[in-house]
mmCIF file of the N, C-alpha and C atoms, coordinates in Angstrom:
data_MODEL
# 
_entry.id   MODEL 
# 
loop_
_atom_site.group_PDB 
_atom_site.id 
_atom_site.type_symbol 
_atom_site.label_atom_id 
_atom_site.label_alt_id 
_atom_site.label_comp_id 
_atom_site.label_asym_id 
_atom_site.label_entity_id 
_atom_site.label_seq_id 
_atom_site.pdbx_PDB_ins_code 
_atom_site.Cartn_x 
_atom_site.Cartn_y 
_atom_site.Cartn_z 
_atom_site.occupancy 
_atom_site.B_iso_or_equiv 
_atom_site.pdbx_formal_charge 
_atom_site.auth_seq_id 
_atom_site.auth_comp_id 
_atom_site.auth_asym_id 
_atom_site.auth_atom_id 
_atom_site.pdbx_PDB_model_num 
ATOM 1   N N  . UNK A 1 1  ? 4.172   23.913 -39.578 1.00 0.00 ? 1  UNK A N  1 
ATOM 2   C CA . UNK A 1 1  ? 4.514   23.418 -38.268 1.00 0.00 ? 1  UNK A CA 1 
ATOM 3   C C  . UNK A 1 1  ? 3.390   22.483 -37.803 1.00 0.00 ? 1  UNK A C  1 
ATOM 4   N N  . UNK A 1 2  ? 3.746   21.248 -37.494 1.00 0.00 ? 2  UNK A N  1 
ATOM 5   C CA . UNK A 1 2  ? 2.768   20.266 -37.031 1.00 0.00 ? 2  UNK A CA 1 
ATOM 6   C C  . UNK A 1 2  ? 2.597   20.352 -35.522 1.00 0.00 ? 2  UNK A C  1 
ATOM 7   N N  . UNK A 1 3  ? 1.398   20.096 -35.109 1.00 0.00 ? 3  UNK A N  1 
ATOM 8   C CA . UNK A 1 3  ? 1.124   20.021 -33.680 1.00 0.00 ? 3  UNK A CA 1 
ATOM 9   C C  . UNK A 1 3  ? 1.025   18.550 -33.313 1.00 0.00 ? 3  UNK A C  1 
ATOM 10  N N  . UNK A 1 4  ? 2.091   18.045 -32.732 1.00 0.00 ? 4  UNK A N  1 
ATOM 11  C CA . UNK A 1 4  ? 2.196   16.612 -32.425 1.00 0.00 ? 4  UNK A CA 1 
ATOM 12  C C  . UNK A 1 4  ? 1.093   16.135 -31.490 1.00 0.00 ? 4  UNK A C  1 
ATOM 13  N N  . UNK A 1 5  ? 0.710   16.965 -30.546 1.00 0.00 ? 5  UNK A N  1 
ATOM 14  C CA . UNK A 1 5  ? -0.278  16.533 -29.557 1.00 0.00 ? 5  UNK A CA 1 
ATOM 15  C C  . UNK A 1 5  ? -1.689  16.489 -30.126 1.00 0.00 ? 5  UNK A C  1 
ATOM 16  N N  . UNK A 1 6  ? -1.906  17.077 -31.306 1.00 0.00 ? 6  UNK A N  1 
ATOM 17  C CA . UNK A 1 6  ? -3.228  17.034 -31.914 1.00 0.00 ? 6  UNK A CA 1 
ATOM 18  C C  . UNK A 1 6  ? -3.474  15.771 -32.733 1.00 0.00 ? 6  UNK A C  1 
ATOM 19  N N  . UNK A 1 7  ? -2.442  14.986 -32.962 1.00 0.00 ? 7  UNK A N  1 
ATOM 20  C CA . UNK A 1 7  ? -2.635  13.749 -33.705 1.00 0.00 ? 7  UNK A CA 1 
ATOM 21  C C  . UNK A 1 7  ? -3.515  12.809 -32.896 1.00 0.00 ? 7  UNK A C  1 
ATOM 22  N N  . UNK A 1 8  ? -4.317  12.018 -33.589 1.00 0.00 ? 8  UNK A N  1 
ATOM 23  C CA . UNK A 1 8  ? -5.307  11.188 -32.901 1.00 0.00 ? 8  UNK A CA 1 
ATOM 24  C C  . UNK A 1 8  ? -4.668  10.194 -31.942 1.00 0.00 ? 8  UNK A C  1 
ATOM 25  N N  . UNK A 1 9  ? -3.535  9.612  -32.301 1.00 0.00 ? 9  UNK A N  1 
ATOM 26  C CA . UNK A 1 9  ? -2.882  8.645  -31.416 1.00 0.00 ? 9  UNK A CA 1 
ATOM 27  C C  . UNK A 1 9  ? -2.388  9.278  -30.128 1.00 0.00 ? 9  UNK A C  1 
ATOM 28  N N  . UNK A 1 10 ? -1.783  10.445 -30.245 1.00 0.00 ? 10 UNK A N  1 
ATOM 29  C CA . UNK A 1 10 ? -1.267  11.135 -29.057 1.00 0.00 ? 10 UNK A CA 1 
ATOM 30  C C  . UNK A 1 10 ? -2.410  11.613 -28.165 1.00 0.00 ? 10 UNK A C  1 
ATOM 31  N N  . UNK A 1 11 ? -3.442  12.152 -28.787 1.00 0.00 ? 11 UNK A N  1 
ATOM 32  C CA . UNK A 1 11 ? -4.580  12.641 -28.010 1.00 0.00 ? 11 UNK A CA 1 
ATOM 33  C C  . UNK A 1 11 ? -5.309  11.496 -27.329 1.00 0.00 ? 11 UNK A C  1 
ATOM 34  N N  . UNK A 1 12 ? -5.538  10.413 -28.035 1.00 0.00 ? 12 UNK A N  1 
ATOM 35  C CA . UNK A 1 12 ? -6.210  9.253  -27.460 1.00 0.00 ? 12 UNK A CA 1 
ATOM 36  C C  . UNK A 1 12 ? -5.379  8.638  -26.335 1.00 0.00 ? 12 UNK A C  1 
ATOM 37  N N  . UNK A 1 13 ? -4.071  8.542  -26.551 1.00 0.00 ? 13 UNK A N  1 
ATOM 38  C CA . UNK A 1 13 ? -3.188  8.003  -25.513 1.00 0.00 ? 13 UNK A CA 1 
ATOM 39  C C  . UNK A 1 13 ? -3.195  8.866  -24.264 1.00 0.00 ? 13 UNK A C  1 
ATOM 40  N N  . UNK A 1 14 ? -3.185  10.191 -24.447 1.00 0.00 ? 14 UNK A N  1 
ATOM 41  C CA . UNK A 1 14 ? -3.218  11.101 -23.304 1.00 0.00 ? 14 UNK A CA 1 
ATOM 42  C C  . UNK A 1 14 ? -4.518  10.970 -22.531 1.00 0.00 ? 14 UNK A C  1 
ATOM 43  N N  . UNK A 1 15 ? -5.627  10.893 -23.256 1.00 0.00 ? 15 UNK A N  1 
ATOM 44  C CA . UNK A 1 15 ? -6.919  10.727 -22.585 1.00 0.00 ? 15 UNK A CA 1 
ATOM 45  C C  . UNK A 1 15 ? -7.005  9.393  -21.853 1.00 0.00 ? 15 UNK A C  1 
ATOM 46  N N  . UNK A 1 16 ? -6.463  8.349  -22.461 1.00 0.00 ? 16 UNK A N  1 
ATOM 47  C CA . UNK A 1 16 ? -6.478  7.031  -21.827 1.00 0.00 ? 16 UNK A CA 1 
ATOM 48  C C  . UNK A 1 16 ? -5.649  7.019  -20.543 1.00 0.00 ? 16 UNK A C  1 
ATOM 49  N N  . UNK A 1 17 ? -4.446  7.603  -20.603 1.00 0.00 ? 17 UNK A N  1 
ATOM 50  C CA . UNK A 1 17 ? -3.598  7.647  -19.411 1.00 0.00 ? 17 UNK A CA 1 
ATOM 51  C C  . UNK A 1 17 ? -4.217  8.523  -18.326 1.00 0.00 ? 17 UNK A C  1 
ATOM 52  N N  . UNK A 1 18 ? -4.856  9.626  -18.703 1.00 0.00 ? 18 UNK A N  1 
ATOM 53  C CA . UNK A 1 18 ? -5.519  10.479 -17.716 1.00 0.00 ? 18 UNK A CA 1 
ATOM 54  C C  . UNK A 1 18 ? -6.663  9.721  -17.046 1.00 0.00 ? 18 UNK A C  1 
ATOM 55  N N  . UNK A 1 19 ? -7.449  9.004  -17.836 1.00 0.00 ? 19 UNK A N  1 
ATOM 56  C CA . UNK A 1 19 ? -8.542  8.218  -17.278 1.00 0.00 ? 19 UNK A CA 1 
ATOM 57  C C  . UNK A 1 19 ? -8.024  7.112  -16.364 1.00 0.00 ? 19 UNK A C  1 
ATOM 58  N N  . UNK A 1 20 ? -6.956  6.455  -16.775 1.00 0.00 ? 20 UNK A N  1 
ATOM 59  C CA . UNK A 1 20 ? -6.358  5.417  -15.926 1.00 0.00 ? 20 UNK A CA 1 
ATOM 60  C C  . UNK A 1 20 ? -5.879  6.013  -14.605 1.00 0.00 ? 20 UNK A C  1 
ATOM 61  N N  . UNK A 1 21 ? -5.246  7.180  -14.670 1.00 0.00 ? 21 UNK A N  1 
ATOM 62  C CA . UNK A 1 21 ? -4.756  7.826  -13.451 1.00 0.00 ? 21 UNK A CA 1 
ATOM 63  C C  . UNK A 1 21 ? -5.871  8.175  -12.495 1.00 0.00 ? 21 UNK A C  1 
ATOM 64  N N  . UNK A 1 22 ? -6.970  8.698  -13.016 1.00 0.00 ? 22 UNK A N  1 
ATOM 65  C CA . UNK A 1 22 ? -8.107  9.064  -12.170 1.00 0.00 ? 22 UNK A CA 1 
ATOM 66  C C  . UNK A 1 22 ? -8.731  7.817  -11.547 1.00 0.00 ? 22 UNK A C  1 
ATOM 67  N N  . UNK A 1 23 ? -8.876  6.769  -12.331 1.00 0.00 ? 23 UNK A N  1 
ATOM 68  C CA . UNK A 1 23 ? -9.460  5.529  -11.810 1.00 0.00 ? 23 UNK A CA 1 
ATOM 69  C C  . UNK A 1 23 ? -8.575  4.918  -10.728 1.00 0.00 ? 23 UNK A C  1 
ATOM 70  N N  . UNK A 1 24 ? -7.275  4.871  -10.968 1.00 0.00 ? 24 UNK A N  1 
ATOM 71  C CA . UNK A 1 24 ? -6.353  4.323  -9.969  1.00 0.00 ? 24 UNK A CA 1 
ATOM 72  C C  . UNK A 1 24 ? -6.390  5.160  -8.700  1.00 0.00 ? 24 UNK A C  1 
ATOM 73  N N  . UNK A 1 25 ? -6.437  6.485  -8.848  1.00 0.00 ? 25 UNK A N  1 
ATOM 74  C CA . UNK A 1 25 ? -6.518  7.355  -7.675  1.00 0.00 ? 25 UNK A CA 1 
ATOM 75  C C  . UNK A 1 25 ? -7.796  7.091  -6.884  1.00 0.00 ? 25 UNK A C  1 
ATOM 76  N N  . UNK A 1 26 ? -8.927  7.002  -7.570  1.00 0.00 ? 26 UNK A N  1 
ATOM 77  C CA . UNK A 1 26 ? -10.192 6.768  -6.871  1.00 0.00 ? 26 UNK A CA 1 
ATOM 78  C C  . UNK A 1 26 ? -10.193 5.429  -6.138  1.00 0.00 ? 26 UNK A C  1 
ATOM 79  N N  . UNK A 1 27 ? -9.658  4.400  -6.771  1.00 0.00 ? 27 UNK A N  1 
ATOM 80  C CA . UNK A 1 27 ? -9.608  3.084  -6.132  1.00 0.00 ? 27 UNK A CA 1 
ATOM 81  C C  . UNK A 1 27 ? -8.733  3.129  -4.881  1.00 0.00 ? 27 UNK A C  1 
ATOM 82  N N  . UNK A 1 28 ? -7.565  3.757  -4.976  1.00 0.00 ? 28 UNK A N  1 
ATOM 83  C CA . UNK A 1 28 ? -6.695  3.832  -3.800  1.00 0.00 ? 28 UNK A CA 1 
ATOM 84  C C  . UNK A 1 28 ? -7.313  4.690  -2.700  1.00 0.00 ? 28 UNK A C  1 
ATOM 85  N N  . UNK A 1 29 ? -8.009  5.758  -3.076  1.00 0.00 ? 29 UNK A N  1 
ATOM 86  C CA . UNK A 1 29 ? -8.670  6.587  -2.064  1.00 0.00 ? 29 UNK A CA 1 
ATOM 87  C C  . UNK A 1 29 ? -9.764  5.803  -1.348  1.00 0.00 ? 29 UNK A C  1 
ATOM 88  N N  . UNK A 1 30 ? -10.534 5.025  -2.087  1.00 0.00 ? 30 UNK A N  1 
ATOM 89  C CA . UNK A 1 30 ? -11.587 4.212  -1.474  1.00 0.00 ? 30 UNK A CA 1 
ATOM 90  C C  . UNK A 1 30 ? -10.978 3.167  -0.543  1.00 0.00 ? 30 UNK A C  1 
ATOM 91  N N  . UNK A 1 31 ? -9.875  2.559  -0.950  1.00 0.00 ? 31 UNK A N  1 
ATOM 92  C CA . UNK A 1 31 ? -9.202  1.563  -0.102  1.00 0.00 ? 31 UNK A CA 1 
ATOM 93  C C  . UNK A 1 31 ? -8.719  2.214  1.192   1.00 0.00 ? 31 UNK A C  1 
ATOM 94  N N  . UNK A 1 32 ? -8.099  3.375  1.076   1.00 0.00 ? 32 UNK A N  1 
ATOM 95  C CA . UNK A 1 32 ? -7.610  4.060  2.281   1.00 0.00 ? 32 UNK A CA 1 
ATOM 96  C C  . UNK A 1 32 ? -8.777  4.497  3.152   1.00 0.00 ? 32 UNK A C  1 
ATOM 97  N N  . UNK A 1 33 ? -9.878  4.929  2.539   1.00 0.00 ? 33 UNK A N  1 
ATOM 98  C CA . UNK A 1 33 ? -11.066 5.308  3.304   1.00 0.00 ? 33 UNK A CA 1 
ATOM 99  C C  . UNK A 1 33 ? -11.614 4.118  4.075   1.00 0.00 ? 33 UNK A C  1 
ATOM 100 N N  . UNK A 1 34 ? -11.588 2.928  3.481   1.00 0.00 ? 34 UNK A N  1 
ATOM 101 C CA . UNK A 1 34 ? -12.075 1.724  4.158   1.00 0.00 ? 34 UNK A CA 1 
ATOM 102 C C  . UNK A 1 34 ? -11.126 1.282  5.279   1.00 0.00 ? 34 UNK A C  1 
ATOM 103 N N  . UNK A 1 35 ? -9.819  1.570  5.133   1.00 0.00 ? 35 UNK A N  1 
ATOM 104 C CA . UNK A 1 35 ? -8.847  1.173  6.151   1.00 0.00 ? 35 UNK A CA 1 
ATOM 105 C C  . UNK A 1 35 ? -8.870  2.070  7.390   1.00 0.00 ? 35 UNK A C  1 
ATOM 106 N N  . UNK A 1 36 ? -9.357  3.293  7.237   1.00 0.00 ? 36 UNK A N  1 
ATOM 107 C CA . UNK A 1 36 ? -9.408  4.193  8.390   1.00 0.00 ? 36 UNK A CA 1 
ATOM 108 C C  . UNK A 1 36 ? -10.600 3.839  9.276   1.00 0.00 ? 36 UNK A C  1 
ATOM 109 N N  . UNK A 1 37 ? -10.505 4.131  10.561  1.00 0.00 ? 37 UNK A N  1 
ATOM 110 C CA . UNK A 1 37 ? -11.588 3.738  11.481  1.00 0.00 ? 37 UNK A CA 1 
ATOM 111 C C  . UNK A 1 37 ? -12.847 4.591  11.364  1.00 0.00 ? 37 UNK A C  1 
ATOM 112 N N  . UNK A 1 38 ? -12.841 5.642  10.555  1.00 0.00 ? 38 UNK A N  1 
ATOM 113 C CA . UNK A 1 38 ? -14.016 6.504  10.415  1.00 0.00 ? 38 UNK A CA 1 
ATOM 114 C C  . UNK A 1 38 ? -14.186 6.893  8.952   1.00 0.00 ? 38 UNK A C  1 
ATOM 115 N N  . UNK A 1 39 ? -15.322 7.483  8.638   1.00 0.00 ? 39 UNK A N  1 
ATOM 116 C CA . UNK A 1 39 ? -15.625 7.897  7.270   1.00 0.00 ? 39 UNK A CA 1 
ATOM 117 C C  . UNK A 1 39 ? -14.933 9.230  6.977   1.00 0.00 ? 39 UNK A C  1 
ATOM 118 N N  . UNK A 1 40 ? -13.971 9.231  6.055   1.00 0.00 ? 40 UNK A N  1 
ATOM 119 C CA . UNK A 1 40 ? -13.208 10.442 5.765   1.00 0.00 ? 40 UNK A CA 1 
ATOM 120 C C  . UNK A 1 40 ? -14.091 11.573 5.263   1.00 0.00 ? 40 UNK A C  1 
ATOM 121 N N  . UNK A 1 41 ? -15.003 11.265 4.342   1.00 0.00 ? 41 UNK A N  1 
ATOM 122 C CA . UNK A 1 41 ? -15.849 12.310 3.760   1.00 0.00 ? 41 UNK A CA 1 
ATOM 123 C C  . UNK A 1 41 ? -16.725 12.966 4.834   1.00 0.00 ? 41 UNK A C  1 
ATOM 124 N N  . UNK A 1 42 ? -17.305 12.158 5.716   1.00 0.00 ? 42 UNK A N  1 
ATOM 125 C CA . UNK A 1 42 ? -18.154 12.699 6.776   1.00 0.00 ? 42 UNK A CA 1 
ATOM 126 C C  . UNK A 1 42 ? -17.339 13.567 7.727   1.00 0.00 ? 42 UNK A C  1 
ATOM 127 N N  . UNK A 1 43 ? -16.159 13.108 8.085   1.00 0.00 ? 43 UNK A N  1 
ATOM 128 C CA . UNK A 1 43 ? -15.303 13.872 9.007   1.00 0.00 ? 43 UNK A CA 1 
ATOM 129 C C  . UNK A 1 43 ? -14.900 15.216 8.405   1.00 0.00 ? 43 UNK A C  1 
ATOM 130 N N  . UNK A 1 44 ? -14.554 15.220 7.118   1.00 0.00 ? 44 UNK A N  1 
ATOM 131 C CA . UNK A 1 44 ? -14.056 16.448 6.497   1.00 0.00 ? 44 UNK A CA 1 
ATOM 132 C C  . UNK A 1 44 ? -15.202 17.411 6.170   1.00 0.00 ? 44 UNK A C  1 
ATOM 133 N N  . UNK A 1 45 ? -16.266 16.909 5.558   1.00 0.00 ? 45 UNK A N  1 
ATOM 134 C CA . UNK A 1 45 ? -17.330 17.790 5.082   1.00 0.00 ? 45 UNK A CA 1 
ATOM 135 C C  . UNK A 1 45 ? -18.310 18.167 6.189   1.00 0.00 ? 45 UNK A C  1 
ATOM 136 N N  . UNK A 1 46 ? -18.799 17.189 6.911   1.00 0.00 ? 46 UNK A N  1 
ATOM 137 C CA . UNK A 1 46 ? -19.842 17.477 7.892   1.00 0.00 ? 46 UNK A CA 1 
ATOM 138 C C  . UNK A 1 46 ? -19.286 18.011 9.208   1.00 0.00 ? 46 UNK A C  1 
ATOM 139 N N  . UNK A 1 47 ? -18.182 17.451 9.658   1.00 0.00 ? 47 UNK A N  1 
ATOM 140 C CA . UNK A 1 47 ? -17.619 17.864 10.944  1.00 0.00 ? 47 UNK A CA 1 
ATOM 141 C C  . UNK A 1 47 ? -16.534 18.926 10.806  1.00 0.00 ? 47 UNK A C  1 
ATOM 142 N N  . UNK A 1 48 ? -16.190 19.300 9.561   1.00 0.00 ? 48 UNK A N  1 
ATOM 143 C CA . UNK A 1 48 ? -15.208 20.358 9.282   1.00 0.00 ? 48 UNK A CA 1 
ATOM 144 C C  . UNK A 1 48 ? -13.855 20.107 9.945   1.00 0.00 ? 48 UNK A C  1 
ATOM 145 N N  . UNK A 1 49 ? -13.378 18.872 9.886   1.00 0.00 ? 49 UNK A N  1 
ATOM 146 C CA . UNK A 1 49 ? -12.093 18.503 10.476  1.00 0.00 ? 49 UNK A CA 1 
ATOM 147 C C  . UNK A 1 49 ? -10.971 18.925 9.532   1.00 0.00 ? 49 UNK A C  1 
ATOM 148 N N  . UNK A 1 50 ? -10.390 20.098 9.778   1.00 0.00 ? 50 UNK A N  1 
ATOM 149 C CA . UNK A 1 50 ? -9.373  20.657 8.886   1.00 0.00 ? 50 UNK A CA 1 
ATOM 150 C C  . UNK A 1 50 ? -8.055  19.902 8.957   1.00 0.00 ? 50 UNK A C  1 
ATOM 151 N N  . UNK A 1 51 ? -7.707  19.407 10.124  1.00 0.00 ? 51 UNK A N  1 
ATOM 152 C CA . UNK A 1 51 ? -6.463  18.647 10.253  1.00 0.00 ? 51 UNK A CA 1 
ATOM 153 C C  . UNK A 1 51 ? -6.523  17.377 9.404   1.00 0.00 ? 51 UNK A C  1 
ATOM 154 N N  . UNK A 1 52 ? -7.634  16.687 9.459   1.00 0.00 ? 52 UNK A N  1 
ATOM 155 C CA . UNK A 1 52 ? -7.797  15.490 8.643   1.00 0.00 ? 52 UNK A CA 1 
ATOM 156 C C  . UNK A 1 52 ? -7.838  15.847 7.163   1.00 0.00 ? 52 UNK A C  1 
ATOM 157 N N  . UNK A 1 53 ? -8.432  16.985 6.830   1.00 0.00 ? 53 UNK A N  1 
ATOM 158 C CA . UNK A 1 53 ? -8.472  17.422 5.437   1.00 0.00 ? 53 UNK A CA 1 
ATOM 159 C C  . UNK A 1 53 ? -7.058  17.644 4.898   1.00 0.00 ? 53 UNK A C  1 
ATOM 160 N N  . UNK A 1 54 ? -6.179  18.215 5.704   1.00 0.00 ? 54 UNK A N  1 
ATOM 161 C CA . UNK A 1 54 ? -4.789  18.413 5.274   1.00 0.00 ? 54 UNK A CA 1 
ATOM 162 C C  . UNK A 1 54 ? -4.053  17.086 5.109   1.00 0.00 ? 54 UNK A C  1 
ATOM 163 N N  . UNK A 1 55 ? -4.308  16.147 6.000   1.00 0.00 ? 55 UNK A N  1 
ATOM 164 C CA . UNK A 1 55 ? -3.687  14.827 5.882   1.00 0.00 ? 55 UNK A CA 1 
ATOM 165 C C  . UNK A 1 55 ? -4.173  14.118 4.619   1.00 0.00 ? 55 UNK A C  1 
ATOM 166 N N  . UNK A 1 56 ? -5.467  14.193 4.351   1.00 0.00 ? 56 UNK A N  1 
ATOM 167 C CA . UNK A 1 56 ? -6.029  13.558 3.155   1.00 0.00 ? 56 UNK A CA 1 
ATOM 168 C C  . UNK A 1 56 ? -5.509  14.254 1.894   1.00 0.00 ? 56 UNK A C  1 
ATOM 169 N N  . UNK A 1 57 ? -5.361  15.567 1.933   1.00 0.00 ? 57 UNK A N  1 
ATOM 170 C CA . UNK A 1 57 ? -4.821  16.297 0.783   1.00 0.00 ? 57 UNK A CA 1 
ATOM 171 C C  . UNK A 1 57 ? -3.383  15.871 0.491   1.00 0.00 ? 57 UNK A C  1 
ATOM 172 N N  . UNK A 1 58 ? -2.572  15.754 1.531   1.00 0.00 ? 58 UNK A N  1 
ATOM 173 C CA . UNK A 1 58 ? -1.192  15.300 1.345   1.00 0.00 ? 58 UNK A CA 1 
ATOM 174 C C  . UNK A 1 58 ? -1.148  13.867 0.824   1.00 0.00 ? 58 UNK A C  1 
ATOM 175 N N  . UNK A 1 59 ? -2.021  13.021 1.354   1.00 0.00 ? 59 UNK A N  1 
ATOM 176 C CA . UNK A 1 59 ? -2.097  11.643 0.887   1.00 0.00 ? 59 UNK A CA 1 
ATOM 177 C C  . UNK A 1 59 ? -2.518  11.595 -0.579  1.00 0.00 ? 59 UNK A C  1 
ATOM 178 N N  . UNK A 1 60 ? -3.476  12.418 -0.944  1.00 0.00 ? 60 UNK A N  1 
ATOM 179 C CA . UNK A 1 60 ? -3.955  12.459 -2.321  1.00 0.00 ? 60 UNK A CA 1 
ATOM 180 C C  . UNK A 1 60 ? -2.854  12.906 -3.277  1.00 0.00 ? 60 UNK A C  1 
ATOM 181 N N  . UNK A 1 61 ? -2.111  13.922 -2.900  1.00 0.00 ? 61 UNK A N  1 
ATOM 182 C CA . UNK A 1 61 ? -1.001  14.368 -3.732  1.00 0.00 ? 61 UNK A CA 1 
ATOM 183 C C  . UNK A 1 61 ? 0.060   13.284 -3.865  1.00 0.00 ? 61 UNK A C  1 
ATOM 184 N N  . UNK A 1 62 ? 0.343   12.596 -2.783  1.00 0.00 ? 62 UNK A N  1 
ATOM 185 C CA . UNK A 1 62 ? 1.312   11.493 -2.836  1.00 0.00 ? 62 UNK A CA 1 
ATOM 186 C C  . UNK A 1 62 ? 0.871   10.389 -3.776  1.00 0.00 ? 62 UNK A C  1 
ATOM 187 N N  . UNK A 1 63 ? -0.397  10.004 -3.678  1.00 0.00 ? 63 UNK A N  1 
ATOM 188 C CA . UNK A 1 63 ? -0.929  8.969  -4.556  1.00 0.00 ? 63 UNK A CA 1 
ATOM 189 C C  . UNK A 1 63 ? -0.850  9.434  -6.007  1.00 0.00 ? 63 UNK A C  1 
ATOM 190 N N  . UNK A 1 64 ? -1.224  10.680 -6.258  1.00 0.00 ? 64 UNK A N  1 
ATOM 191 C CA . UNK A 1 64 ? -1.204  11.200 -7.630  1.00 0.00 ? 64 UNK A CA 1 
ATOM 192 C C  . UNK A 1 64 ? 0.208   11.227 -8.204  1.00 0.00 ? 64 UNK A C  1 
ATOM 193 N N  . UNK A 1 65 ? 1.185   11.588 -7.397  1.00 0.00 ? 65 UNK A N  1 
ATOM 194 C CA . UNK A 1 65 ? 2.572   11.618 -7.871  1.00 0.00 ? 65 UNK A CA 1 
ATOM 195 C C  . UNK A 1 65 ? 3.047   10.204 -8.186  1.00 0.00 ? 65 UNK A C  1 
ATOM 196 N N  . UNK A 1 66 ? 2.707   9.249  -7.357  1.00 0.00 ? 66 UNK A N  1 
ATOM 197 C CA . UNK A 1 66 ? 3.094   7.855  -7.602  1.00 0.00 ? 66 UNK A CA 1 
ATOM 198 C C  . UNK A 1 66 ? 2.433   7.322  -8.873  1.00 0.00 ? 66 UNK A C  1 
ATOM 199 N N  . UNK A 1 67 ? 1.144   7.593  -9.034  1.00 0.00 ? 67 UNK A N  1 
ATOM 200 C CA . UNK A 1 67 ? 0.432   7.138  -10.237 1.00 0.00 ? 67 UNK A CA 1 
ATOM 201 C C  . UNK A 1 67 ? 1.015   7.781  -11.483 1.00 0.00 ? 67 UNK A C  1 
ATOM 202 N N  . UNK A 1 68 ? 1.276   9.087  -11.429 1.00 0.00 ? 68 UNK A N  1 
ATOM 203 C CA . UNK A 1 68 ? 1.845   9.789  -12.582 1.00 0.00 ? 68 UNK A CA 1 
ATOM 204 C C  . UNK A 1 68 ? 3.221   9.238  -12.953 1.00 0.00 ? 68 UNK A C  1 
ATOM 205 N N  . UNK A 1 69 ? 4.040   8.959  -11.947 1.00 0.00 ? 69 UNK A N  1 
ATOM 206 C CA . UNK A 1 69 ? 5.371   8.410  -12.217 1.00 0.00 ? 69 UNK A CA 1 
ATOM 207 C C  . UNK A 1 69 ? 5.279   6.992  -12.791 1.00 0.00 ? 69 UNK A C  1 
ATOM 208 N N  . UNK A 1 70 ? 4.338   6.217  -12.303 1.00 0.00 ? 70 UNK A N  1 
ATOM 209 C CA . UNK A 1 70 ? 4.184   4.850  -12.799 1.00 0.00 ? 70 UNK A CA 1 
ATOM 210 C C  . UNK A 1 70 ? 3.673   4.843  -14.242 1.00 0.00 ? 70 UNK A C  1 
ATOM 211 N N  . UNK A 1 71 ? 2.763   5.736  -14.568 1.00 0.00 ? 71 UNK A N  1 
ATOM 212 C CA . UNK A 1 71 ? 2.230   5.797  -15.921 1.00 0.00 ? 71 UNK A CA 1 
ATOM 213 C C  . UNK A 1 71 ? 3.260   6.397  -16.875 1.00 0.00 ? 71 UNK A C  1 
ATOM 214 N N  . UNK A 1 72 ? 3.992   7.392  -16.428 1.00 0.00 ? 72 UNK A N  1 
ATOM 215 C CA . UNK A 1 72 ? 4.956   8.083  -17.293 1.00 0.00 ? 72 UNK A CA 1 
ATOM 216 C C  . UNK A 1 72 ? 6.153   7.199  -17.631 1.00 0.00 ? 72 UNK A C  1 
ATOM 217 N N  . UNK A 1 73 ? 6.619   6.479  -16.674 1.00 0.00 ? 73 UNK A N  1 
ATOM 218 C CA . UNK A 1 73 ? 7.871   5.736  -16.899 1.00 0.00 ? 73 UNK A CA 1 
ATOM 219 C C  . UNK A 1 73 ? 7.674   4.322  -16.798 1.00 0.00 ? 73 UNK A C  1 
# 
């Protein structure tokens, strides 16, 4: 029984797509952070703004789903 995902082409392709997804996510997060009137990281970590943390979490999941769908199909 062969393990298809262990082949070098499949493994390399998976790693490449994962890296592309992370890079695209980081770029979009930085863009959205620059578009907001305040620093998201400072608001969430230092000021403990839980409402903003939930909004950013939902936004992050949305971006990740869009990136995954774009890379997959």
